[in-house]
PDB file of N, CA, C and O in Angstrom, chain B, residues numbered from 101:
ATOM      1  N   MET B 101      17.214  -0.541  23.727  1.00  0.00           N
ATOM      2  CA  MET B 101      16.371  -1.546  23.116  1.00  0.00           C
ATOM      3  C   MET B 101      16.912  -1.871  21.724  1.00  0.00           C
ATOM      4  O   MET B 101      17.204  -0.963  20.945  1.00  0.00           O
ATOM      5  N   LYS B 102      17.043  -3.125  21.416  1.00  0.00           N
ATOM      6  CA  LYS B 102      17.521  -3.537  20.106  1.00  0.00           C
ATOM      7  C   LYS B 102      16.459  -3.268  19.057  1.00  0.00           C
ATOM      8  O   LYS B 102      15.265  -3.239  19.356  1.00  0.00           O
ATOM      9  N   ARG B 103      16.896  -3.077  17.854  1.00  0.00           N
ATOM     10  CA  ARG B 103      15.970  -2.792  16.754  1.00  0.00           C
ATOM     11  C   ARG B 103      14.918  -3.883  16.612  1.00  0.00           C
ATOM     12  O   ARG B 103      13.758  -3.582  16.332  1.00  0.00           O
ATOM     13  N   SER B 104      15.301  -5.146  16.800  1.00  0.00           N
ATOM     14  CA  SER B 104      14.361  -6.250  16.658  1.00  0.00           C
ATOM     15  C   SER B 104      13.327  -6.275  17.785  1.00  0.00           C
ATOM     16  O   SER B 104      12.273  -6.897  17.653  1.00  0.00           O
ATOM     17  N   GLU B 105      13.639  -5.587  18.908  1.00  0.00           N
ATOM     18  CA  GLU B 105      12.725  -5.558  20.040  1.00  0.00           C
ATOM     19  C   GLU B 105      11.801  -4.343  20.022  1.00  0.00           C
ATOM     20  O   GLU B 105      10.879  -4.256  20.834  1.00  0.00           O
ATOM     21  N   GLU B 106      12.038  -3.410  19.110  1.00  0.00           N
ATOM     22  CA  GLU B 106      11.215  -2.216  19.040  1.00  0.00           C
ATOM     23  C   GLU B 106       9.803  -2.589  18.633  1.00  0.00           C
ATOM     24  O   GLU B 106       9.617  -3.507  17.834  1.00  0.00           O
ATOM     25  N   PRO B 107       8.800  -1.893  19.167  1.00  0.00           N
ATOM     26  CA  PRO B 107       7.424  -2.159  18.749  1.00  0.00           C
ATOM     27  C   PRO B 107       7.276  -1.874  17.266  1.00  0.00           C
ATOM     28  O   PRO B 107       7.839  -0.910  16.748  1.00  0.00           O
ATOM     29  N   LYS B 108       6.528  -2.705  16.602  1.00  0.00           N
ATOM     30  CA  LYS B 108       6.323  -2.513  15.176  1.00  0.00           C
ATOM     31  C   LYS B 108       5.359  -1.368  14.941  1.00  0.00           C
ATOM     32  O   LYS B 108       4.355  -1.230  15.640  1.00  0.00           O
ATOM     33  N   SER B 109       5.670  -0.560  13.966  1.00  0.00           N
ATOM     34  CA  SER B 109       4.835   0.574  13.612  1.00  0.00           C
ATOM     35  C   SER B 109       3.559   0.078  12.953  1.00  0.00           C
ATOM     36  O   SER B 109       3.577  -0.907  12.215  1.00  0.00           O
ATOM     37  N   GLU B 110       2.453   0.760  13.219  1.00  0.00           N
ATOM     38  CA  GLU B 110       1.190   0.386  12.591  1.00  0.00           C
ATOM     39  C   GLU B 110       1.197   0.736  11.114  1.00  0.00           C
ATOM     40  O   GLU B 110       0.520   0.090  10.314  1.00  0.00           O
ATOM     41  N   GLU B 111       1.960   1.757  10.752  1.00  0.00           N
ATOM     42  CA  GLU B 111       2.021   2.148   9.359  1.00  0.00           C
ATOM     43  C   GLU B 111       3.050   1.300   8.632  1.00  0.00           C
ATOM     44  O   GLU B 111       4.152   1.073   9.132  1.00  0.00           O
ATOM     45  N   ARG B 112       2.685   0.844   7.468  1.00  0.00           N
ATOM     46  CA  ARG B 112       3.599   0.055   6.653  1.00  0.00           C
ATOM     47  C   ARG B 112       4.134   0.941   5.550  1.00  0.00           C
ATOM     48  O   ARG B 112       3.480   1.892   5.121  1.00  0.00           O
ATOM     49  N   ARG B 113       5.319   0.619   5.102  1.00  0.00           N
ATOM     50  CA  ARG B 113       5.867   1.345   3.966  1.00  0.00           C
ATOM     51  C   ARG B 113       5.115   0.900   2.727  1.00  0.00           C
ATOM     52  O   ARG B 113       4.997  -0.296   2.460  1.00  0.00           O
ATOM     53  N   CYS B 114       4.617   1.841   1.985  1.00  0.00           N
ATOM     54  CA  CYS B 114       3.793   1.535   0.828  1.00  0.00           C
ATOM     55  C   CYS B 114       4.289   2.376  -0.347  1.00  0.00           C
ATOM     56  O   CYS B 114       4.552   3.569  -0.191  1.00  0.00           O
ATOM     57  N   ILE B 115       4.414   1.764  -1.510  1.00  0.00           N
ATOM     58  CA  ILE B 115       4.934   2.434  -2.697  1.00  0.00           C
ATOM     59  C   ILE B 115       3.819   2.568  -3.733  1.00  0.00           C
ATOM     60  O   ILE B 115       3.083   1.616  -3.991  1.00  0.00           O
ATOM     61  N   CYS B 116       3.704   3.753  -4.319  1.00  0.00           N
ATOM     62  CA  CYS B 116       2.703   3.987  -5.367  1.00  0.00           C
ATOM     63  C   CYS B 116       3.093   3.172  -6.603  1.00  0.00           C
ATOM     64  O   CYS B 116       4.237   3.248  -7.051  1.00  0.00           O
ATOM     65  N   PRO B 117       2.158   2.392  -7.159  1.00  0.00           N
ATOM     66  CA  PRO B 117       2.486   1.588  -8.344  1.00  0.00           C
ATOM     67  C   PRO B 117       2.604   2.427  -9.616  1.00  0.00           C
ATOM     68  O   PRO B 117       3.044   1.915 -10.645  1.00  0.00           O
ATOM     69  N   TYR B 118       2.220   3.703  -9.566  1.00  0.00           N
ATOM     70  CA  TYR B 118       2.279   4.558 -10.742  1.00  0.00           C
ATOM     71  C   TYR B 118       3.552   5.398 -10.795  1.00  0.00           C
ATOM     72  O   TYR B 118       4.225   5.435 -11.825  1.00  0.00           O
ATOM     73  N   CYS B 119       3.891   6.077  -9.686  1.00  0.00           N
ATOM     74  CA  CYS B 119       5.065   6.953  -9.704  1.00  0.00           C
ATOM     75  C   CYS B 119       6.231   6.380  -8.899  1.00  0.00           C
ATOM     76  O   CYS B 119       7.325   6.945  -8.902  1.00  0.00           O
ATOM     77  N   GLU B 120       6.001   5.260  -8.211  1.00  0.00           N
ATOM     78  CA  GLU B 120       6.994   4.542  -7.421  1.00  0.00           C
ATOM     79  C   GLU B 120       7.574   5.374  -6.270  1.00  0.00           C
ATOM     80  O   GLU B 120       8.686   5.109  -5.813  1.00  0.00           O
ATOM     81  N   GLU B 121       6.824   6.375  -5.803  1.00  0.00           N
ATOM     82  CA  GLU B 121       7.204   7.140  -4.622  1.00  0.00           C
ATOM     83  C   GLU B 121       6.522   6.525  -3.406  1.00  0.00           C
ATOM     84  O   GLU B 121       5.470   5.896  -3.525  1.00  0.00           O
ATOM     85  N   GLU B 122       7.125   6.710  -2.246  1.00  0.00           N
ATOM     86  CA  GLU B 122       6.529   6.180  -1.028  1.00  0.00           C
ATOM     87  C   GLU B 122       5.263   6.965  -0.693  1.00  0.00           C
ATOM     88  O   GLU B 122       5.258   8.196  -0.731  1.00  0.00           O
ATOM     89  N   ILE B 123       4.200   6.248  -0.367  1.00  0.00           N
ATOM     90  CA  ILE B 123       2.963   6.882   0.067  1.00  0.00           C
ATOM     91  C   ILE B 123       3.177   7.252   1.525  1.00  0.00           C
ATOM     92  O   ILE B 123       3.521   6.400   2.345  1.00  0.00           O
ATOM     93  N   LEU B 124       2.976   8.508   1.843  1.00  0.00           N
ATOM     94  CA  LEU B 124       3.321   9.013   3.163  1.00  0.00           C
ATOM     95  C   LEU B 124       2.552   8.327   4.281  1.00  0.00           C
ATOM     96  O   LEU B 124       3.084   8.148   5.377  1.00  0.00           O
ATOM     97  N   LYS B 125       1.330   7.946   4.026  1.00  0.00           N
ATOM     98  CA  LYS B 125       0.540   7.263   5.043  1.00  0.00           C
ATOM     99  C   LYS B 125      -0.069   6.031   4.395  1.00  0.00           C
ATOM    100  O   LYS B 125      -0.918   6.153   3.511  1.00  0.00           O
ATOM    101  N   ALA B 126       0.351   4.849   4.820  1.00  0.00           N
ATOM    102  CA  ALA B 126      -0.167   3.610   4.241  1.00  0.00           C
ATOM    103  C   ALA B 126      -1.672   3.574   4.413  1.00  0.00           C
ATOM    104  O   ALA B 126      -2.184   3.928   5.475  1.00  0.00           O
ATOM    105  N   GLY B 127      -2.377   3.157   3.398  1.00  0.00           N
ATOM    106  CA  GLY B 127      -3.827   3.086   3.447  1.00  0.00           C
ATOM    107  C   GLY B 127      -4.505   4.354   2.972  1.00  0.00           C
ATOM    108  O   GLY B 127      -5.733   4.414   2.906  1.00  0.00           O
ATOM    109  N   PHE B 128      -3.713   5.382   2.637  1.00  0.00           N
ATOM    110  CA  PHE B 128      -4.289   6.624   2.140  1.00  0.00           C
ATOM    111  C   PHE B 128      -4.999   6.327   0.828  1.00  0.00           C
ATOM    112  O   PHE B 128      -4.512   5.504   0.052  1.00  0.00           O
ATOM    113  N   PRO B 129      -6.132   6.964   0.550  1.00  0.00           N
ATOM    114  CA  PRO B 129      -6.905   6.612  -0.647  1.00  0.00           C
ATOM    115  C   PRO B 129      -6.295   7.047  -1.970  1.00  0.00           C
ATOM    116  O   PRO B 129      -6.765   6.634  -3.030  1.00  0.00           O
ATOM    117  N   TYR B 130      -5.261   7.868  -1.925  1.00  0.00           N
ATOM    118  CA  TYR B 130      -4.600   8.271  -3.164  1.00  0.00           C
ATOM    119  C   TYR B 130      -3.131   8.581  -2.891  1.00  0.00           C
ATOM    120  O   TYR B 130      -2.725   8.798  -1.749  1.00  0.00           O
ATOM    121  N   CYS B 131      -2.358   8.598  -3.952  1.00  0.00           N
ATOM    122  CA  CYS B 131      -0.938   8.950  -3.849  1.00  0.00           C
ATOM    123  C   CYS B 131      -0.841  10.466  -3.715  1.00  0.00           C
ATOM    124  O   CYS B 131      -1.404  11.197  -4.530  1.00  0.00           O
ATOM    125  N   GLN B 132      -0.143  10.936  -2.711  1.00  0.00           N
ATOM    126  CA  GLN B 132      -0.028  12.364  -2.483  1.00  0.00           C
ATOM    127  C   GLN B 132       0.770  13.061  -3.585  1.00  0.00           C
ATOM    128  O   GLN B 132       0.558  14.244  -3.852  1.00  0.00           O
ATOM    129  N   ARG B 133       1.671  12.342  -4.214  1.00  0.00           N
ATOM    130  CA  ARG B 133       2.511  12.959  -5.245  1.00  0.00           C
ATOM    131  C   ARG B 133       1.794  13.047  -6.593  1.00  0.00           C
ATOM    132  O   ARG B 133       1.740  14.119  -7.195  1.00  0.00           O
ATOM    133  N   CYS B 134       1.246  11.929  -7.069  1.00  0.00           N
ATOM    134  CA  CYS B 134       0.649  11.934  -8.412  1.00  0.00           C
ATOM    135  C   CYS B 134      -0.876  12.022  -8.396  1.00  0.00           C
ATOM    136  O   CYS B 134      -1.495  12.130  -9.454  1.00  0.00           O
ATOM    137  N   ARG B 135      -1.496  11.976  -7.198  1.00  0.00           N
ATOM    138  CA  ARG B 135      -2.940  12.146  -7.014  1.00  0.00           C
ATOM    139  C   ARG B 135      -3.794  11.067  -7.679  1.00  0.00           C
ATOM    140  O   ARG B 135      -4.951  11.317  -8.016  1.00  0.00           O
ATOM    141  N   VAL B 136      -3.244   9.893  -7.868  1.00  0.00           N
ATOM    142  CA  VAL B 136      -3.972   8.773  -8.443  1.00  0.00           C
ATOM    143  C   VAL B 136      -4.670   8.018  -7.317  1.00  0.00           C
ATOM    144  O   VAL B 136      -4.057   7.730  -6.289  1.00  0.00           O
ATOM    145  N   THR B 137      -5.964   7.692  -7.508  1.00  0.00           N
ATOM    146  CA  THR B 137      -6.696   6.897  -6.540  1.00  0.00           C
ATOM    147  C   THR B 137      -6.159   5.480  -6.572  1.00  0.00           C
ATOM    148  O   THR B 137      -5.934   4.922  -7.646  1.00  0.00           O
ATOM    149  N   LEU B 138      -5.950   4.887  -5.391  1.00  0.00           N
ATOM    150  CA  LEU B 138      -5.314   3.581  -5.300  1.00  0.00           C
ATOM    151  C   LEU B 138      -6.258   2.495  -4.818  1.00  0.00           C
ATOM    152  O   LEU B 138      -7.260   2.770  -4.159  1.00  0.00           O
ATOM    153  N   ARG B 139      -5.929   1.280  -5.150  1.00  0.00           N
ATOM    154  CA  ARG B 139      -6.588   0.094  -4.608  1.00  0.00           C
ATOM    155  C   ARG B 139      -5.568  -0.615  -3.735  1.00  0.00           C
ATOM    156  O   ARG B 139      -4.364  -0.533  -3.979  1.00  0.00           O
ATOM    157  N   TYR B 140      -6.054  -1.310  -2.721  1.00  0.00           N
ATOM    158  CA  TYR B 140      -5.171  -2.024  -1.796  1.00  0.00           C
ATOM    159  C   TYR B 140      -5.595  -3.474  -1.683  1.00  0.00           C
ATOM    160  O   TYR B 140      -6.779  -3.796  -1.783  1.00  0.00           O
ATOM    161  N   CYS B 141      -4.631  -4.340  -1.475  1.00  0.00           N
ATOM    162  CA  CYS B 141      -4.888  -5.754  -1.242  1.00  0.00           C
ATOM    163  C   CYS B 141      -5.405  -5.908   0.190  1.00  0.00           C
ATOM    164  O   CYS B 141      -4.832  -5.337   1.118  1.00  0.00           O
ATOM    165  N   SER B 142      -6.474  -6.669   0.373  1.00  0.00           N
ATOM    166  CA  SER B 142      -7.034  -6.859   1.712  1.00  0.00           C
ATOM    167  C   SER B 142      -6.160  -7.787   2.562  1.00  0.00           C
ATOM    168  O   SER B 142      -6.277  -7.786   3.787  1.00  0.00           O
ATOM    169  N   ARG B 143      -5.289  -8.578   1.930  1.00  0.00           N
ATOM    170  CA  ARG B 143      -4.391  -9.473   2.679  1.00  0.00           C
ATOM    171  C   ARG B 143      -3.078  -8.800   3.058  1.00  0.00           C
ATOM    172  O   ARG B 143      -2.753  -8.699   4.241  1.00  0.00           O
ATOM    173  N   CYS B 144      -2.330  -8.343   2.076  1.00  0.00           N
ATOM    174  CA  CYS B 144      -0.979  -7.834   2.354  1.00  0.00           C
ATOM    175  C   CYS B 144      -0.902  -6.313   2.399  1.00  0.00           C
ATOM    176  O   CYS B 144       0.163  -5.768   2.689  1.00  0.00           O
ATOM    177  N   GLN B 145      -1.985  -5.622   2.124  1.00  0.00           N
ATOM    178  CA  GLN B 145      -2.086  -4.170   2.245  1.00  0.00           C
ATOM    179  C   GLN B 145      -1.139  -3.378   1.361  1.00  0.00           C
ATOM    180  O   GLN B 145      -0.752  -2.265   1.718  1.00  0.00           O
ATOM    181  N   ILE B 146      -0.755  -3.930   0.207  1.00  0.00           N
ATOM    182  CA  ILE B 146       0.070  -3.156  -0.712  1.00  0.00           C
ATOM    183  C   ILE B 146      -0.841  -2.413  -1.688  1.00  0.00           C
ATOM    184  O   ILE B 146      -1.952  -2.861  -1.971  1.00  0.00           O
ATOM    185  N   ALA B 147      -0.372  -1.289  -2.195  1.00  0.00           N
ATOM    186  CA  ALA B 147      -1.105  -0.540  -3.205  1.00  0.00           C
ATOM    187  C   ALA B 147      -0.861  -1.188  -4.552  1.00  0.00           C
ATOM    188  O   ALA B 147       0.263  -1.575  -4.872  1.00  0.00           O
ATOM    189  N   VAL B 148      -1.919  -1.305  -5.341  1.00  0.00           N
ATOM    190  CA  VAL B 148      -1.800  -1.904  -6.677  1.00  0.00           C
ATOM    191  C   VAL B 148      -2.484  -0.991  -7.687  1.00  0.00           C
ATOM    192  O   VAL B 148      -3.254  -0.109  -7.307  1.00  0.00           O
ATOM    193  N   VAL B 149      -2.210  -1.197  -8.964  1.00  0.00           N
ATOM    194  CA  VAL B 149      -2.816  -0.385 -10.017  1.00  0.00           C
ATOM    195  C   VAL B 149      -4.333  -0.559 -10.005  1.00  0.00           C
ATOM    196  O   VAL B 149      -4.846  -1.618  -9.644  1.00  0.00           O
ATOM    197  N   ARG B 150      -5.034   0.487 -10.400  1.00  0.00           N
ATOM    198  CA  ARG B 150      -6.510   0.466 -10.375  1.00  0.00           C
ATOM    199  C   ARG B 150      -7.103  -0.625 -11.245  1.00  0.00           C
ATOM    200  O   ARG B 150      -8.167  -1.158 -10.931  1.00  0.00           O
ATOM    201  N   GLU B 151      -6.434  -0.960 -12.325  1.00  0.00           N
ATOM    202  CA  GLU B 151      -6.971  -1.921 -13.284  1.00  0.00           C
ATOM    203  C   GLU B 151      -6.853  -3.373 -12.824  1.00  0.00           C
ATOM    204  O   GLU B 151      -7.473  -4.257 -13.416  1.00  0.00           O
ATOM    205  N   ALA B 152      -6.078  -3.629 -11.793  1.00  0.00           N
ATOM    206  CA  ALA B 152      -5.860  -5.003 -11.322  1.00  0.00           C
ATOM    207  C   ALA B 152      -7.151  -5.601 -10.766  1.00  0.00           C
ATOM    208  O   ALA B 152      -7.969  -4.892 -10.180  1.00  0.00           O
ATOM    209  N   THR B 153      -7.328  -6.902 -10.952  1.00  0.00           N
ATOM    210  CA  THR B 153      -8.510  -7.586 -10.412  1.00  0.00           C
ATOM    211  C   THR B 153      -8.168  -8.408  -9.179  1.00  0.00           C
ATOM    212  O   THR B 153      -9.030  -8.655  -8.336  1.00  0.00           O
ATOM    213  N   VAL B 154      -6.905  -8.834  -9.069  1.00  0.00           N
ATOM    214  CA  VAL B 154      -6.403  -9.523  -7.877  1.00  0.00           C
ATOM    215  C   VAL B 154      -5.009  -8.986  -7.572  1.00  0.00           C
ATOM    216  O   VAL B 154      -4.357  -8.406  -8.440  1.00  0.00           O
ATOM    217  N   CYS B 155      -4.563  -9.178  -6.353  1.00  0.00           N
ATOM    218  CA  CYS B 155      -3.241  -8.708  -5.950  1.00  0.00           C
ATOM    219  C   CYS B 155      -2.157  -9.481  -6.710  1.00  0.00           C
ATOM    220  O   CYS B 155      -2.167 -10.711  -6.720  1.00  0.00           O
ATOM    221  N   PRO B 156      -1.228  -8.768  -7.341  1.00  0.00           N
ATOM    222  CA  PRO B 156      -0.158  -9.455  -8.056  1.00  0.00           C
ATOM    223  C   PRO B 156       0.857 -10.107  -7.112  1.00  0.00           C
ATOM    224  O   PRO B 156       1.645 -10.951  -7.539  1.00  0.00           O
ATOM    225  N   HIS B 157       0.844  -9.726  -5.850  1.00  0.00           N
ATOM    226  CA  HIS B 157       1.792 -10.255  -4.878  1.00  0.00           C
ATOM    227  C   HIS B 157       1.282 -11.546  -4.240  1.00  0.00           C
ATOM    228  O   HIS B 157       2.014 -12.533  -4.173  1.00  0.00           O
ATOM    229  N   CYS B 158       0.008 -11.545  -3.763  1.00  0.00           N
ATOM    230  CA  CYS B 158      -0.488 -12.711  -3.026  1.00  0.00           C
ATOM    231  C   CYS B 158      -1.778 -13.312  -3.588  1.00  0.00           C
ATOM    232  O   CYS B 158      -2.212 -14.369  -3.130  1.00  0.00           O
ATOM    233  N   GLY B 159      -2.394 -12.658  -4.569  1.00  0.00           N
ATOM    234  CA  GLY B 159      -3.631 -13.173  -5.149  1.00  0.00           C
ATOM    235  C   GLY B 159      -4.877 -12.809  -4.354  1.00  0.00           C
ATOM    236  O   GLY B 159      -5.964 -13.311  -4.640  1.00  0.00           O
ATOM    237  N   GLY B 160      -4.729 -11.934  -3.353  1.00  0.00           N
ATOM    238  CA  GLY B 160      -5.855 -11.547  -2.502  1.00  0.00           C
ATOM    239  C   GLY B 160      -6.830 -10.599  -3.190  1.00  0.00           C
ATOM    240  O   GLY B 160      -6.548 -10.066  -4.263  1.00  0.00           O
ATOM    241  N   GLU B 161      -7.990 -10.400  -2.551  1.00  0.00           N
ATOM    242  CA  GLU B 161      -9.005  -9.482  -3.062  1.00  0.00           C
ATOM    243  C   GLU B 161      -8.528  -8.051  -2.937  1.00  0.00           C
ATOM    244  O   GLU B 161      -7.752  -7.719  -2.041  1.00  0.00           O
ATOM    245  N   LEU B 162      -8.995  -7.208  -3.839  1.00  0.00           N
ATOM    246  CA  LEU B 162      -8.624  -5.798  -3.807  1.00  0.00           C
ATOM    247  C   LEU B 162      -9.801  -4.969  -3.337  1.00  0.00           C
ATOM    248  O   LEU B 162     -10.958  -5.323  -3.564  1.00  0.00           O
ATOM    249  N   GLU B 163      -9.490  -3.854  -2.674  1.00  0.00           N
ATOM    250  CA  GLU B 163     -10.539  -2.976  -2.175  1.00  0.00           C
ATOM    251  C   GLU B 163     -10.153  -1.530  -2.434  1.00  0.00           C
ATOM    252  O   GLU B 163      -8.972  -1.198  -2.522  1.00  0.00           O
ATOM    253  N   TRP B 164     -11.158  -0.676  -2.555  1.00  0.00           N
ATOM    254  CA  TRP B 164     -10.939   0.755  -2.691  1.00  0.00           C
ATOM    255  C   TRP B 164     -10.852   1.357  -1.314  1.00  0.00           C
ATOM    256  O   TRP B 164     -11.507   0.889  -0.383  1.00  0.00           O
ATOM    257  N   ARG B 165     -10.062   2.372  -1.179  1.00  0.00           N
ATOM    258  CA  ARG B 165      -9.988   3.105   0.108  1.00  0.00           C
ATOM    259  C   ARG B 165     -10.210   4.552  -0.113  1.00  0.00           C
ATOM    260  O   ARG B 165     -10.187   5.333   0.838  1.00  0.00           O
TER     261      ARG B 165
END
């Protein structure tokens, strides 16, 4: 099976905005390395800094997890 034909993983690669390490499980409520509670964009599902009011990537609403 070609790489482009492989089923897409449900987990997305997500980077902590504080320590810039990969979050082991996308959507996890905190960074496993630095233990900071994270907020996520409801549209693009990226982790953003707690102080943000809108997603810096797409302008979407932010939610706590």
